[in-house]
PyMOL Python script that loads the backbone (N, CA, C, O; Angstrom):
from pymol import cmd

cmd.read_pdbstr("""\
ATOM      1  N   MET A   1       0.836  -1.181   0.000  1.00  0.00           N
ATOM      2  CA  MET A   1       0.000   0.000   0.000  1.00  0.00           C
ATOM      3  C   MET A   1       0.877   1.239   0.000  1.00  0.00           C
ATOM      4  O   MET A   1       1.817   1.330   0.789  1.00  0.00           O
ATOM      5  N   SER A   2       0.588   2.179  -0.859  1.00  0.00           N
ATOM      6  CA  SER A   2       1.370   3.396  -0.993  1.00  0.00           C
ATOM      7  C   SER A   2       0.955   4.428   0.051  1.00  0.00           C
ATOM      8  O   SER A   2      -0.220   4.516   0.407  1.00  0.00           O
ATOM      9  N   SER A   3       1.923   5.213   0.545  1.00  0.00           N
ATOM     10  CA  SER A   3       1.608   6.281   1.491  1.00  0.00           C
ATOM     11  C   SER A   3       1.431   7.613   0.770  1.00  0.00           C
ATOM     12  O   SER A   3       1.390   8.665   1.408  1.00  0.00           O
ATOM     13  N   ALA A   4       1.327   7.572  -0.549  1.00  0.00           N
ATOM     14  CA  ALA A   4       1.196   8.792  -1.328  1.00  0.00           C
ATOM     15  C   ALA A   4      -0.194   9.387  -1.182  1.00  0.00           C
ATOM     16  O   ALA A   4      -1.197   8.673  -1.188  1.00  0.00           O
ATOM     17  N   GLY A   5      -0.237  10.705  -1.052  1.00  0.00           N
ATOM     18  CA  GLY A   5      -1.496  11.414  -1.082  1.00  0.00           C
ATOM     19  C   GLY A   5      -1.932  11.627  -2.511  1.00  0.00           C
ATOM     20  O   GLY A   5      -3.124  11.707  -2.804  1.00  0.00           O
ATOM     21  N   LEU A   6      -0.955  11.718  -3.404  1.00  0.00           N
ATOM     22  CA  LEU A   6      -1.189  11.890  -4.834  1.00  0.00           C
ATOM     23  C   LEU A   6      -0.092  11.142  -5.575  1.00  0.00           C
ATOM     24  O   LEU A   6       1.090  11.302  -5.271  1.00  0.00           O
ATOM     25  N   GLU A   7      -0.477  10.337  -6.533  1.00  0.00           N
ATOM     26  CA  GLU A   7       0.511   9.595  -7.314  1.00  0.00           C
ATOM     27  C   GLU A   7       0.117   9.629  -8.789  1.00  0.00           C
ATOM     28  O   GLU A   7      -0.997   9.253  -9.156  1.00  0.00           O
ATOM     29  N   LEU A   8       1.037  10.080  -9.618  1.00  0.00           N
ATOM     30  CA  LEU A   8       0.847  10.100 -11.068  1.00  0.00           C
ATOM     31  C   LEU A   8       1.874   9.168 -11.680  1.00  0.00           C
ATOM     32  O   LEU A   8       3.059   9.239 -11.351  1.00  0.00           O
ATOM     33  N   LYS A   9       1.425   8.293 -12.570  1.00  0.00           N
ATOM     34  CA  LYS A   9       2.336   7.344 -13.206  1.00  0.00           C
ATOM     35  C   LYS A   9       2.201   7.443 -14.721  1.00  0.00           C
ATOM     36  O   LYS A   9       1.129   7.207 -15.278  1.00  0.00           O
ATOM     37  N   ASN A  10       3.277   7.787 -15.362  1.00  0.00           N
ATOM     38  CA  ASN A  10       3.394   7.780 -16.816  1.00  0.00           C
ATOM     39  C   ASN A  10       2.260   8.520 -17.513  1.00  0.00           C
ATOM     40  O   ASN A  10       1.666   8.002 -18.459  1.00  0.00           O
ATOM     41  N   ILE A  11       1.958   9.735 -17.048  1.00  0.00           N
ATOM     42  CA  ILE A  11       0.877  10.488 -17.689  1.00  0.00           C
ATOM     43  C   ILE A  11       1.385  11.210 -18.936  1.00  0.00           C
ATOM     44  O   ILE A  11       2.525  11.671 -18.988  1.00  0.00           O
ATOM     45  N   THR A  12       0.520  11.294 -19.922  1.00  0.00           N
ATOM     46  CA  THR A  12       0.818  11.969 -21.183  1.00  0.00           C
ATOM     47  C   THR A  12      -0.416  12.748 -21.609  1.00  0.00           C
ATOM     48  O   THR A  12      -1.541  12.272 -21.454  1.00  0.00           O
ATOM     49  N   LYS A  13      -0.209  13.937 -22.143  1.00  0.00           N
ATOM     50  CA  LYS A  13      -1.312  14.749 -22.656  1.00  0.00           C
ATOM     51  C   LYS A  13      -0.937  15.217 -24.049  1.00  0.00           C
ATOM     52  O   LYS A  13       0.111  15.830 -24.254  1.00  0.00           O
ATOM     53  N   ILE A  14      -1.809  14.921 -25.006  1.00  0.00           N
ATOM     54  CA  ILE A  14      -1.586  15.312 -26.395  1.00  0.00           C
ATOM     55  C   ILE A  14      -2.748  16.183 -26.843  1.00  0.00           C
ATOM     56  O   ILE A  14      -3.911  15.795 -26.730  1.00  0.00           O
ATOM     57  N   PHE A  15      -2.420  17.362 -27.353  1.00  0.00           N
ATOM     58  CA  PHE A  15      -3.410  18.276 -27.911  1.00  0.00           C
ATOM     59  C   PHE A  15      -3.344  18.211 -29.427  1.00  0.00           C
ATOM     60  O   PHE A  15      -2.361  17.742 -29.999  1.00  0.00           O
ATOM     61  N   GLU A  16      -4.389  18.681 -30.061  1.00  0.00           N
ATOM     62  CA  GLU A  16      -4.410  18.786 -31.519  1.00  0.00           C
ATOM     63  C   GLU A  16      -4.340  20.269 -31.873  1.00  0.00           C
ATOM     64  O   GLU A  16      -5.118  21.063 -31.344  1.00  0.00           O
ATOM     65  N   ASP A  17      -3.415  20.658 -32.765  1.00  0.00           N
ATOM     66  CA  ASP A  17      -3.316  22.058 -33.154  1.00  0.00           C
ATOM     67  C   ASP A  17      -4.319  22.377 -34.273  1.00  0.00           C
ATOM     68  O   ASP A  17      -5.109  21.520 -34.669  1.00  0.00           O
ATOM     69  N   LYS A  18      -4.280  23.607 -34.771  1.00  0.00           N
ATOM     70  CA  LYS A  18      -5.251  24.052 -35.783  1.00  0.00           C
ATOM     71  C   LYS A  18      -5.134  23.293 -37.096  1.00  0.00           C
ATOM     72  O   LYS A  18      -6.098  23.223 -37.858  1.00  0.00           O
ATOM     73  N   GLN A  19      -3.970  22.728 -37.367  1.00  0.00           N
ATOM     74  CA  GLN A  19      -3.765  21.933 -38.586  1.00  0.00           C
ATOM     75  C   GLN A  19      -3.970  20.441 -38.321  1.00  0.00           C
ATOM     76  O   GLN A  19      -3.557  19.599 -39.118  1.00  0.00           O
ATOM     77  N   ASN A  20      -4.614  20.119 -37.187  1.00  0.00           N
ATOM     78  CA  ASN A  20      -4.898  18.744 -36.786  1.00  0.00           C
ATOM     79  C   ASN A  20      -3.647  17.893 -36.591  1.00  0.00           C
ATOM     80  O   ASN A  20      -3.667  16.684 -36.823  1.00  0.00           O
ATOM     81  N   ARG A  21      -2.566  18.528 -36.165  1.00  0.00           N
ATOM     82  CA  ARG A  21      -1.329  17.818 -35.844  1.00  0.00           C
ATOM     83  C   ARG A  21      -1.266  17.579 -34.345  1.00  0.00           C
ATOM     84  O   ARG A  21      -1.734  18.399 -33.556  1.00  0.00           O
ATOM     85  N   ALA A  22      -0.694  16.470 -33.962  1.00  0.00           N
ATOM     86  CA  ALA A  22      -0.558  16.132 -32.544  1.00  0.00           C
ATOM     87  C   ALA A  22       0.573  16.950 -31.919  1.00  0.00           C
ATOM     88  O   ALA A  22       1.678  17.018 -32.458  1.00  0.00           O
ATOM     89  N   VAL A  23       0.281  17.560 -30.786  1.00  0.00           N
ATOM     90  CA  VAL A  23       1.272  18.321 -30.028  1.00  0.00           C
ATOM     91  C   VAL A  23       1.326  17.722 -28.630  1.00  0.00           C
ATOM     92  O   VAL A  23       0.337  17.749 -27.897  1.00  0.00           O
ATOM     93  N   VAL A  24       2.484  17.181 -28.263  1.00  0.00           N
ATOM     94  CA  VAL A  24       2.647  16.557 -26.950  1.00  0.00           C
ATOM     95  C   VAL A  24       2.979  17.648 -25.938  1.00  0.00           C
ATOM     96  O   VAL A  24       4.017  18.302 -26.033  1.00  0.00           O
ATOM     97  N   ALA A  25       2.081  17.838 -24.965  1.00  0.00           N
ATOM     98  CA  ALA A  25       2.271  18.866 -23.937  1.00  0.00           C
ATOM     99  C   ALA A  25       2.938  18.291 -22.691  1.00  0.00           C
ATOM    100  O   ALA A  25       3.754  18.961 -22.058  1.00  0.00           O
ATOM    101  N   VAL A  26       2.598  17.068 -22.340  1.00  0.00           N
ATOM    102  CA  VAL A  26       3.177  16.367 -21.185  1.00  0.00           C
ATOM    103  C   VAL A  26       3.509  14.968 -21.665  1.00  0.00           C
ATOM    104  O   VAL A  26       2.659  14.289 -22.242  1.00  0.00           O
ATOM    105  N   ASP A  27       4.736  14.532 -21.433  1.00  0.00           N
ATOM    106  CA  ASP A  27       5.170  13.243 -21.964  1.00  0.00           C
ATOM    107  C   ASP A  27       5.773  12.361 -20.874  1.00  0.00           C
ATOM    108  O   ASP A  27       6.872  12.628 -20.388  1.00  0.00           O
ATOM    109  N   ASP A  28       5.048  11.312 -20.494  1.00  0.00           N
ATOM    110  CA  ASP A  28       5.543  10.273 -19.582  1.00  0.00           C
ATOM    111  C   ASP A  28       6.039  10.839 -18.244  1.00  0.00           C
ATOM    112  O   ASP A  28       7.176  10.590 -17.844  1.00  0.00           O
ATOM    113  N   VAL A  29       5.194  11.586 -17.570  1.00  0.00           N
ATOM    114  CA  VAL A  29       5.539  12.195 -16.285  1.00  0.00           C
ATOM    115  C   VAL A  29       5.040  11.296 -15.146  1.00  0.00           C
ATOM    116  O   VAL A  29       3.902  10.828 -15.159  1.00  0.00           O
ATOM    117  N   SER A  30       5.908  11.071 -14.175  1.00  0.00           N
ATOM    118  CA  SER A  30       5.546  10.288 -12.989  1.00  0.00           C
ATOM    119  C   SER A  30       6.104  10.970 -11.749  1.00  0.00           C
ATOM    120  O   SER A  30       7.249  11.422 -11.744  1.00  0.00           O
ATOM    121  N   PHE A  31       5.294  11.044 -10.698  1.00  0.00           N
ATOM    122  CA  PHE A  31       5.768  11.498  -9.400  1.00  0.00           C
ATOM    123  C   PHE A  31       4.716  11.163  -8.353  1.00  0.00           C
ATOM    124  O   PHE A  31       3.564  10.883  -8.683  1.00  0.00           O
ATOM    125  N   SER A  32       5.120  11.194  -7.095  1.00  0.00           N
ATOM    126  CA  SER A  32       4.178  10.989  -6.003  1.00  0.00           C
ATOM    127  C   SER A  32       4.441  12.035  -4.929  1.00  0.00           C
ATOM    128  O   SER A  32       5.572  12.478  -4.727  1.00  0.00           O
ATOM    129  N   VAL A  33       3.381  12.414  -4.254  1.00  0.00           N
ATOM    130  CA  VAL A  33       3.455  13.391  -3.179  1.00  0.00           C
ATOM    131  C   VAL A  33       2.826  12.749  -1.951  1.00  0.00           C
ATOM    132  O   VAL A  33       1.661  12.352  -1.981  1.00  0.00           O
ATOM    133  N   LYS A  34       3.585  12.647  -0.889  1.00  0.00           N
ATOM    134  CA  LYS A  34       3.078  12.037   0.340  1.00  0.00           C
ATOM    135  C   LYS A  34       2.069  12.964   1.018  1.00  0.00           C
ATOM    136  O   LYS A  34       2.132  14.185   0.875  1.00  0.00           O
ATOM    137  N   LYS A  35       1.161  12.371   1.740  1.00  0.00           N
ATOM    138  CA  LYS A  35       0.159  13.124   2.464  1.00  0.00           C
ATOM    139  C   LYS A  35       0.844  14.088   3.428  1.00  0.00           C
ATOM    140  O   LYS A  35       1.697  13.682   4.217  1.00  0.00           O
ATOM    141  N   GLY A  36       0.467  15.370   3.364  1.00  0.00           N
ATOM    142  CA  GLY A  36       1.047  16.391   4.230  1.00  0.00           C
ATOM    143  C   GLY A  36       2.324  17.016   3.699  1.00  0.00           C
ATOM    144  O   GLY A  36       2.836  17.967   4.291  1.00  0.00           O
ATOM    145  N   GLU A  37       2.845  16.505   2.603  1.00  0.00           N
ATOM    146  CA  GLU A  37       4.088  17.010   2.018  1.00  0.00           C
ATOM    147  C   GLU A  37       3.798  18.222   1.137  1.00  0.00           C
ATOM    148  O   GLU A  37       2.758  18.279   0.480  1.00  0.00           O
ATOM    149  N   LEU A  38       4.703  19.176   1.121  1.00  0.00           N
ATOM    150  CA  LEU A  38       4.607  20.337   0.260  1.00  0.00           C
ATOM    151  C   LEU A  38       5.376  20.036  -1.018  1.00  0.00           C
ATOM    152  O   LEU A  38       6.515  19.572  -0.964  1.00  0.00           O
ATOM    153  N   PHE A  39       4.760  20.299  -2.171  1.00  0.00           N
ATOM    154  CA  PHE A  39       5.347  19.933  -3.455  1.00  0.00           C
ATOM    155  C   PHE A  39       5.188  21.089  -4.426  1.00  0.00           C
ATOM    156  O   PHE A  39       4.144  21.740  -4.435  1.00  0.00           O
ATOM    157  N   THR A  40       6.200  21.361  -5.244  1.00  0.00           N
ATOM    158  CA  THR A  40       6.104  22.418  -6.253  1.00  0.00           C
ATOM    159  C   THR A  40       6.486  21.868  -7.616  1.00  0.00           C
ATOM    160  O   THR A  40       7.290  20.943  -7.730  1.00  0.00           O
ATOM    161  N   LEU A  41       5.896  22.453  -8.642  1.00  0.00           N
ATOM    162  CA  LEU A  41       6.280  22.166 -10.025  1.00  0.00           C
ATOM    163  C   LEU A  41       7.040  23.379 -10.533  1.00  0.00           C
ATOM    164  O   LEU A  41       6.491  24.479 -10.593  1.00  0.00           O
ATOM    165  N   LEU A  42       8.292  23.184 -10.896  1.00  0.00           N
ATOM    166  CA  LEU A  42       9.121  24.276 -11.387  1.00  0.00           C
ATOM    167  C   LEU A  42       9.568  23.985 -12.806  1.00  0.00           C
ATOM    168  O   LEU A  42       9.856  22.839 -13.151  1.00  0.00           O
ATOM    169  N   GLY A  43       9.627  25.024 -13.629  1.00  0.00           N
ATOM    170  CA  GLY A  43      10.110  24.853 -14.980  1.00  0.00           C
ATOM    171  C   GLY A  43       9.819  26.084 -15.804  1.00  0.00           C
ATOM    172  O   GLY A  43       9.080  26.967 -15.369  1.00  0.00           O
ATOM    173  N   PRO A  44      10.394  26.150 -16.992  1.00  0.00           N
ATOM    174  CA  PRO A  44      10.201  27.318 -17.851  1.00  0.00           C
ATOM    175  C   PRO A  44       8.786  27.385 -18.418  1.00  0.00           C
ATOM    176  O   PRO A  44       8.026  26.418 -18.360  1.00  0.00           O
ATOM    177  N   SER A  45       8.463  28.524 -18.954  1.00  0.00           N
ATOM    178  CA  SER A  45       7.170  28.729 -19.590  1.00  0.00           C
ATOM    179  C   SER A  45       6.955  27.704 -20.706  1.00  0.00           C
ATOM    180  O   SER A  45       7.846  27.466 -21.522  1.00  0.00           O
ATOM    181  N   GLY A  46       5.773  27.108 -20.731  1.00  0.00           N
ATOM    182  CA  GLY A  46       5.441  26.158 -21.788  1.00  0.00           C
ATOM    183  C   GLY A  46       5.890  24.738 -21.554  1.00  0.00           C
ATOM    184  O   GLY A  46       5.807  23.918 -22.469  1.00  0.00           O
ATOM    185  N   CYS A  47       6.369  24.410 -20.353  1.00  0.00           N
ATOM    186  CA  CYS A  47       6.887  23.055 -20.116  1.00  0.00           C
ATOM    187  C   CYS A  47       5.821  22.063 -19.651  1.00  0.00           C
ATOM    188  O   CYS A  47       6.100  20.867 -19.570  1.00  0.00           O
ATOM    189  N   GLY A  48       4.588  22.534 -19.340  1.00  0.00           N
ATOM    190  CA  GLY A  48       3.516  21.626 -18.987  1.00  0.00           C
ATOM    191  C   GLY A  48       3.045  21.677 -17.542  1.00  0.00           C
ATOM    192  O   GLY A  48       2.233  20.846 -17.135  1.00  0.00           O
ATOM    193  N   LYS A  49       3.532  22.630 -16.760  1.00  0.00           N
ATOM    194  CA  LYS A  49       3.143  22.722 -15.348  1.00  0.00           C
ATOM    195  C   LYS A  49       1.634  22.896 -15.191  1.00  0.00           C
ATOM    196  O   LYS A  49       0.995  22.152 -14.447  1.00  0.00           O
ATOM    197  N   THR A  50       1.076  23.860 -15.877  1.00  0.00           N
ATOM    198  CA  THR A  50      -0.361  24.130 -15.785  1.00  0.00           C
ATOM    199  C   THR A  50      -1.164  22.971 -16.345  1.00  0.00           C
ATOM    200  O   THR A  50      -2.217  22.636 -15.801  1.00  0.00           O
ATOM    201  N   THR A  51      -0.699  22.359 -17.406  1.00  0.00           N
ATOM    202  CA  THR A  51      -1.395  21.212 -17.992  1.00  0.00           C
ATOM    203  C   THR A  51      -1.478  20.068 -16.986  1.00  0.00           C
ATOM    204  O   THR A  51      -2.522  19.428 -16.865  1.00  0.00           O
ATOM    205  N   ILE A  52      -0.400  19.807 -16.269  1.00  0.00           N
ATOM    206  CA  ILE A  52      -0.403  18.755 -15.247  1.00  0.00           C
ATOM    207  C   ILE A  52      -1.408  19.089 -14.152  1.00  0.00           C
ATOM    208  O   ILE A  52      -2.166  18.218 -13.727  1.00  0.00           O
ATOM    209  N   LEU A  53      -1.426  20.335 -13.692  1.00  0.00           N
ATOM    210  CA  LEU A  53      -2.373  20.732 -12.646  1.00  0.00           C
ATOM    211  C   LEU A  53      -3.809  20.617 -13.128  1.00  0.00           C
ATOM    212  O   LEU A  53      -4.686  20.215 -12.363  1.00  0.00           O
ATOM    213  N   ARG A  54      -4.063  20.962 -14.379  1.00  0.00           N
ATOM    214  CA  ARG A  54      -5.411  20.825 -14.932  1.00  0.00           C
ATOM    215  C   ARG A  54      -5.806  19.353 -15.027  1.00  0.00           C
ATOM    216  O   ARG A  54      -6.967  19.011 -14.799  1.00  0.00           O
ATOM    217  N   MET A  55      -4.867  18.489 -15.355  1.00  0.00           N
ATOM    218  CA  MET A  55      -5.152  17.046 -15.414  1.00  0.00           C
ATOM    219  C   MET A  55      -5.497  16.524 -14.026  1.00  0.00           C
ATOM    220  O   MET A  55      -6.418  15.721 -13.879  1.00  0.00           O
ATOM    221  N   ILE A  56      -4.762  16.976 -12.999  1.00  0.00           N
ATOM    222  CA  ILE A  56      -5.048  16.559 -11.634  1.00  0.00           C
ATOM    223  C   ILE A  56      -6.439  17.038 -11.218  1.00  0.00           C
ATOM    224  O   ILE A  56      -7.199  16.308 -10.582  1.00  0.00           O
ATOM    225  N   GLY A  57      -6.757  18.283 -11.592  1.00  0.00           N
ATOM    226  CA  GLY A  57      -8.044  18.871 -11.221  1.00  0.00           C
ATOM    227  C   GLY A  57      -9.219  18.375 -12.044  1.00  0.00           C
ATOM    228  O   GLY A  57     -10.371  18.644 -11.704  1.00  0.00           O
ATOM    229  N   GLY A  58      -8.946  17.661 -13.113  1.00  0.00           N
ATOM    230  CA  GLY A  58     -10.020  17.136 -13.930  1.00  0.00           C
ATOM    231  C   GLY A  58     -10.571  18.101 -14.959  1.00  0.00           C
ATOM    232  O   GLY A  58     -11.690  17.922 -15.440  1.00  0.00           O
ATOM    233  N   PHE A  59      -9.798  19.127 -15.304  1.00  0.00           N
ATOM    234  CA  PHE A  59     -10.242  20.101 -16.304  1.00  0.00           C
ATOM    235  C   PHE A  59      -9.732  19.756 -17.672  1.00  0.00           C
ATOM    236  O   PHE A  59     -10.011  20.472 -18.634  1.00  0.00           O
TER     237      PHE A  59
END
""", "prot")
cmd.dss("prot")
cmd.show_as("cartoon", "prot")
cmd.util.cbc("prot")
cmd.orient("prot")
């Protein structure tokens, strides 16, 4: 049994652009956050931080 409060395994998000081409926004991301642990997503603009948070939130 995992002690993770949140666990993501091998998540991928692919969008379709205006020309119907596949654009990979998040590629094979995995991490876990233990209950009560403080966790941050850091990275440059356009790296997928907001996309990951939207996936967690169900948007």
